[in-house]
C-alpha positions as a printed Julia matrix, in Angstrom:
404×3 Matrix{Float64}:
 -12.19   -1.3   -13.0
  -9.35    1.03  -13.91
  -5.88    0.03  -15.03
  -3.53   -1.81  -12.67
  -1.21    1.14  -13.29
  -3.23    2.72  -10.47
  -2.1    -0.03   -8.1
   1.62    0.28   -8.79
   2.89    3.83   -8.35
   6.56    4.72   -8.04
   7.24    7.53   -5.58
   8.68    8.64   -2.27
   7.6     7.11    1.05
   6.58    6.83    3.75
   2.84    6.88    2.99
   0.81    6.82   -0.19
  -2.21    8.33    1.58
  -0.31   10.76    3.83
   2.45   11.95    1.5
   1.74   10.98   -2.12
  -1.93   11.98   -2.02
  -1.47   15.35   -0.25
   1.49   16.11   -2.52
  -0.66   15.55   -5.59
  -3.48   17.71   -4.19
  -1.05   20.49   -3.25
   0.41   20.58   -6.76
  -3.05   20.93   -8.26
  -4.01   23.74   -5.85
  -0.74   25.61   -6.35
  -1.12   25.42  -10.14
  -4.62   26.91   -9.83
  -3.48   29.74   -7.52
   0.09   30.61   -8.56
  -0.31   34.26   -7.46
  -0.89   33.43   -3.81
   1.72   34.74   -1.39
   0.51   32.47    1.43
  -1.11   29.06    1.71
  -2.89   27.52    4.68
  -3.72   23.84    4.9
  -6.0    22.28    7.54
  -5.54   18.55    8.11
  -8.38   16.47    9.54
  -8.97   12.92   10.75
  -6.13   10.5    10.2
  -4.08   13.14    8.39
  -4.22   15.26   11.54
  -3.58   12.4    13.96
  -0.6    10.83   12.16
   0.39   13.39    9.55
   3.37   14.62   11.55
   4.9    11.16   11.74
   4.09   10.42    8.11
   5.65   13.66    6.86
   2.43   15.23    5.54
   3.43   18.7     6.69
   6.93   18.26    5.27
   5.7    17.45    1.77
   3.16   20.31    1.85
   5.88   22.82    2.81
   8.07   21.53   -0.02
   5.4    21.63   -2.72
   3.86   25.0    -1.8
   7.2    26.8    -1.37
   8.47   29.48   -1.78
   5.25   31.12   -0.53
   4.59   31.23    3.19
   2.87   28.02    4.28
   0.89   27.26    7.44
  -0.15   23.68    8.16
  -2.7    23.13   10.93
  -3.44   19.77   12.57
  -7.11   20.07   13.46
  -9.09   17.95   15.95
 -12.44   19.03   14.55
 -14.47   17.01   12.09
 -15.78   19.56    9.58
 -19.29   19.31    8.26
 -19.57   17.19    5.17
 -16.26   15.33    5.65
 -16.61   12.08    3.71
 -13.19   10.47    4.21
 -10.86   10.31    7.24
  -7.94   11.61    5.12
  -9.36   15.07    4.39
  -7.53   18.37    4.0
  -8.65   21.94    3.24
  -6.44   24.28    1.17
  -6.66   28.07    1.37
  -4.81   30.48   -0.92
  -4.25   34.06    0.27
  -2.85   37.19   -1.32
  -2.09   40.25    0.78
  -4.1    38.68    3.61
  -7.25   38.05    1.57
  -8.52   34.64    0.59
  -8.43   34.09   -3.16
  -9.25   30.41   -3.31
 -10.01   27.25   -1.38
 -10.23   23.53   -2.08
 -11.17   20.45   -0.08
  -9.51   17.18   -1.03
  -9.51   13.63    0.31
  -6.55   11.3     0.02
  -8.38    8.05   -0.57
  -5.47    5.6    -0.59
  -2.73    4.45   -2.92
  -1.82    8.04   -3.76
  -5.24    8.78   -5.28
  -7.25   11.86   -4.36
 -10.82   13.09   -4.66
 -11.56   16.83   -4.85
 -14.89   17.92   -3.35
 -17.38   19.54   -5.67
 -15.56   18.6    -8.82
 -16.42   16.13  -11.48
 -13.85   13.41  -11.19
 -11.89   12.95  -14.39
 -13.46   10.35  -16.59
 -11.05    7.55  -15.92
 -11.39    4.94  -18.61
 -12.85    1.73  -17.26
 -10.26   -0.68  -18.57
 -11.84   -3.82  -17.07
 -15.55   -4.47  -17.72
 -15.49   -7.28  -15.13
 -16.18   -6.26  -11.52
 -15.42   -9.41   -9.51
 -13.1   -12.37   -9.55
 -16.02  -14.61  -10.46
 -16.64  -12.54  -13.58
 -12.94  -12.54  -14.46
 -12.73  -16.29  -13.96
 -15.76  -16.87  -16.18
 -14.3   -14.68  -18.93
 -10.98  -16.55  -18.77
 -12.63  -19.98  -18.78
 -14.67  -19.3   -21.93
 -11.63  -17.97  -23.77
  -9.03  -20.38  -22.39
  -6.93  -17.6   -20.87
  -4.86  -17.54  -17.7
  -5.01  -14.46  -15.49
  -1.84  -12.82  -16.83
  -3.06  -13.28  -20.4
  -6.37  -11.72  -19.36
  -4.56   -8.65  -17.99
  -2.4    -8.22  -21.08
  -5.45   -8.63  -23.34
  -7.5    -6.08  -21.39
  -4.92   -3.4   -20.62
  -3.7    -0.8   -23.08
  -0.48   -1.41  -25.02
   2.68   -0.86  -23.01
   1.54   -2.64  -19.87
   4.36   -5.18  -20.07
   6.93   -2.41  -20.27
   5.24   -0.59  -17.4
   5.36   -3.68  -15.19
   8.98   -4.31  -16.18
   9.78   -0.83  -14.85
   7.86   -1.58  -11.67
   9.83   -4.8   -11.12
  13.15   -3.05  -11.77
  12.29   -0.42   -9.16
  11.23   -3.05   -6.64
  14.58   -4.81   -7.04
  16.47   -1.52   -6.85
  14.69   -0.56   -3.62
  15.62   -3.91   -2.07
  19.24   -3.51   -3.19
  19.47   -0.04   -1.64
  17.83   -1.22    1.56
  20.2    -4.16    1.95
  23.19   -1.85    1.54
  22.12    0.77    4.09
  22.82    0.75    7.82
  21.99    3.16   10.63
  18.8     4.45   12.2
  15.53    5.58   10.68
  14.45    9.21   11.16
  12.28   10.08   14.13
  12.27    9.82   17.92
  11.86    6.03   18.04
  15.48    5.52   16.93
  14.6     2.33   15.06
  17.69    0.57   13.8
  17.74   -0.75   10.24
  17.77   -4.57   10.28
  17.7    -5.64    6.61
  21.47   -5.88    6.21
  21.81   -7.8     9.48
  19.18  -10.32    8.38
  20.7   -10.72    4.93
  24.28  -11.22    6.2
  23.36  -13.46    9.12
  25.34  -16.71    9.03
  23.78  -19.81   10.56
  25.89  -22.58   11.96
  23.53  -25.23   10.59
  21.49  -24.86    7.4
  17.71  -25.24    7.72
  15.73  -24.59    4.51
  12.67  -23.22    6.31
  14.75  -20.82    8.42
  16.75  -19.77    5.37
  13.54  -18.96    3.5
  12.28  -16.87    6.4
  15.6   -15.05    6.72
  15.83  -14.05    3.05
  12.19  -13.1     2.53
  12.26  -11.08    5.75
  15.49   -9.35    4.72
  13.94   -8.28    1.4
  10.76   -7.07    3.12
  12.71   -5.15    5.77
  14.91   -3.6     3.07
  11.9    -2.25    1.17
   9.91   -1.13    4.22
  12.96    0.57    5.75
  13.57    2.48    2.54
   9.95    3.57    2.63
  10.23    4.7     6.26
  13.33    6.69    5.31
  11.42    8.55    2.54
  13.16    6.53   -0.18
  11.71    5.59   -3.56
   9.33    2.63   -3.46
   6.47    1.1    -5.43
   2.99    1.09   -3.91
   1.78   -2.5    -3.84
  -0.89   -1.47   -3.18
   0.31    1.23   -0.72
   3.57    2.58    0.65
   2.95    1.13    4.09
   2.6    -2.36    2.59
   5.19   -1.94   -0.16
   7.56   -4.66    1.08
   5.28   -7.7     0.84
   5.06   -8.35   -2.91
   8.69   -7.58   -3.84
  10.05   -9.66   -0.94
   8.1   -12.8    -1.8
   8.63  -12.34   -5.53
  12.39  -11.78   -5.4
  12.87  -14.85   -3.23
  10.93  -17.03   -5.68
  12.7   -15.55   -8.69
  16.09  -16.42   -7.21
  15.0   -19.81   -5.93
  13.41  -20.92   -9.22
  15.71  -18.96  -11.53
  12.77  -17.17  -13.15
  13.24  -14.51  -15.81
  12.13  -10.91  -15.4
   9.54  -11.56  -18.11
   7.99  -14.23  -15.93
   8.01  -11.86  -12.95
   6.1    -9.32  -15.04
   3.34  -11.91  -15.48
   3.26  -12.49  -11.73
   2.96   -8.74  -11.14
   0.07   -8.61  -13.58
  -1.84  -11.23  -11.57
  -0.97   -9.58   -8.25
  -2.07   -6.21   -9.62
  -5.39   -7.66  -10.74
  -6.06   -8.91   -7.2
  -5.15   -5.5    -5.75
  -7.4    -3.84   -8.3
 -10.37   -6.02   -7.33
  -9.87   -5.16   -3.66
  -9.53   -1.45   -4.38
 -12.61   -1.45   -6.63
 -14.88   -3.46   -4.33
 -13.54   -2.47   -0.89
 -10.59   -0.24    0.07
  -6.79   -0.16    0.27
  -6.78    2.73    2.75
  -5.61    2.12    6.31
  -7.44    5.23    7.48
 -10.68    3.89    6.04
 -10.47    0.16    6.84
  -7.43   -0.43    9.04
  -4.26   -2.28    8.16
  -6.24   -5.23    6.79
  -6.83   -2.99    3.76
  -3.09   -2.41    3.3
  -1.09   -5.39    4.57
  -4.0    -7.77    4.03
  -4.4    -6.61    0.43
  -0.65   -6.8    -0.17
  -0.54  -10.35    1.21
  -3.42  -11.37   -1.07
  -1.63   -9.84   -4.05
   1.61  -11.63   -3.22
  -0.1   -14.98   -2.58
  -1.96  -14.84   -5.89
   1.18  -13.86   -7.79
   3.18  -16.65   -6.17
   0.54  -19.21   -7.15
   0.78  -18.03  -10.74
   4.59  -18.17  -10.72
   4.39  -21.73   -9.39
   2.04  -22.69  -12.23
  -1.09  -23.26  -10.14
  -4.62  -23.02  -11.5
  -6.86  -19.96  -11.59
  -9.02  -21.49   -8.85
  -5.97  -22.1    -6.66
  -4.85  -18.51   -7.26
  -8.11  -17.04   -6.01
  -8.06  -19.42   -3.03
  -4.56  -18.25   -2.04
  -5.72  -14.62   -2.23
  -8.81  -15.46   -0.18
  -6.78  -17.18    2.54
  -4.46  -14.19    2.76
  -7.26  -11.63    3.03
  -9.42  -13.72    5.35
  -6.66  -14.13    7.9
  -5.92  -10.43    8.07
  -9.53   -9.5     8.82
  -9.73   -6.99   11.66
  -6.05   -6.03   11.54
  -5.75   -2.57   13.05
  -3.59    0.34   11.94
  -2.0     1.9    15.04
   1.52    3.09   14.12
   3.51    4.29   17.12
   3.93    8.09   17.02
   2.36    8.04   13.56
   5.59    6.75   12.03
   5.53    4.03    9.39
   8.01    2.0    11.44
   6.49    0.07   14.36
   4.71   -2.26   13.71
   4.68   -1.53    9.98
   8.16   -2.73    8.94
   8.02   -6.04   10.76
   4.44   -6.52    9.59
   5.64   -6.45    5.96
   8.02   -9.33    6.65
   5.38  -11.39    8.46
   2.87  -10.86    5.62
   5.42  -11.83    2.96
   6.01  -15.1     4.8
   2.27  -15.6     5.19
   1.87  -15.2     1.43
   4.17  -18.19    0.98
   2.03  -20.18    3.43
  -1.16  -19.21    1.57
   0.41  -20.35   -1.69
   1.27  -23.73   -0.18
  -2.16  -24.23    1.41
  -3.94  -23.41   -1.85
  -1.93  -26.12   -3.56
  -3.05  -28.77   -1.09
  -6.59  -27.69   -0.2
  -8.25  -25.75   -3.01
 -10.93  -28.44   -3.41
 -12.07  -27.79    0.18
 -12.69  -24.04   -0.18
 -15.92  -22.65    1.28
 -15.36  -18.86    1.23
 -14.71  -17.18   -2.12
 -12.27  -14.34   -2.66
 -15.13  -12.02   -3.59
 -16.86  -12.73   -0.27
 -13.63  -12.09    1.63
 -13.25   -8.73   -0.1
 -16.76   -7.61    0.83
 -16.25   -8.87    4.38
 -13.0    -6.95    4.72
 -14.73   -3.71    3.74
 -17.61   -4.26    6.15
 -15.17   -5.19    8.92
 -13.05   -2.12    8.24
 -16.01    0.21    8.45
 -16.9    -1.33   11.81
 -13.42   -0.96   13.32
 -13.3     1.76   15.97
 -11.86    4.97   14.53
  -9.0     4.88   17.07
  -7.65    1.78   15.32
  -7.7     3.23   11.81
  -4.42    5.09   11.43
  -4.95    7.65   14.17
  -2.27    6.42   16.61
  -4.88    6.77   19.38
  -5.32    3.07   20.15
  -3.57   -0.27   20.3
   0.21   -0.31   20.24
   0.44    3.45   19.84
  -1.65    4.06   22.94
   0.21    1.46   25.02
   3.57    2.9    23.97
   2.47    6.41   24.89
   1.13    5.24   28.26
   4.4     3.43   29.0
   6.41    6.56   28.3
   4.23    8.55   30.67
   4.92    6.24   33.6
């Protein structure tokens, strides 16, 4: 597996696959054809269906400027298309084509360019499954954070410290911002309202829900408003890990150094899912995004609470198992409904998974590795309309209601 640096990327929302990936591809193409006086970009699959709501066209116009830019949302499925987030670039000069490139945005801000040898990314982790990682750690008496720090290149602690600082900054900004999110849905920001809500009678369970949800809303709302977030493992699921982690840090008075260790464990779980399945909503539905984020958060929480390696993998397995089949059907293609609320629910579920793993780890029957493979198989079987196309589920029902 590659470095967990590939799981945590700092950038602008609202979508790692629909904005970060296309932005990266556009910069590469523009650098290769700087003399072009016009660019044309054809979007296919999920990029075509939900690219408008995700701001794909906006980021392409920005990157390819000042040349004339034409972005086309195509309904066709071109021959040889291997990923639902595919886009074709064309460079023109004086009306004549001088270059073309097909790219796929494969999730988490990563891209794959057709016909090109992918850069030889150093395989940082020789282990390919949690079982292999667990065996390595057992023979060397390591916990999972120690394993990550031993395996990664120098500087990983500092990198994760920067990630944690950005996560906290995003929450802070989200809690301080009121108003409505961009787009026709007119979704009101709710993070500040949740955070400032005063209850007449104190109930610990309700207080936990209120604070974790406020942190998740704050992050997800910043993402929806094109603010700076950290993919964990994607933009659409960026609120789960920071929300659960910040709550536990404040509740247990943990240091930032301890939070870095938790992020290392969470990143390892995300890396295993990305390596053995997918973190792309367009490829495997929202189970690959929110489900993966919940598994990352649950595993990290277990570590922060001092639970065993076996309990950590059980918490991650519970989280992933109980998101199996979750569809990705954002209304109008915006990363707002149900995405924002879904981050809060998943952050709370991560806490539940942590608690269950503490009580019941000796009863486990399904391993984390099996859950990962099952998620990928399930995702591939989900009808295309429920994989980030806004053609099914909530998006379809909302559109039908508006037509009545």
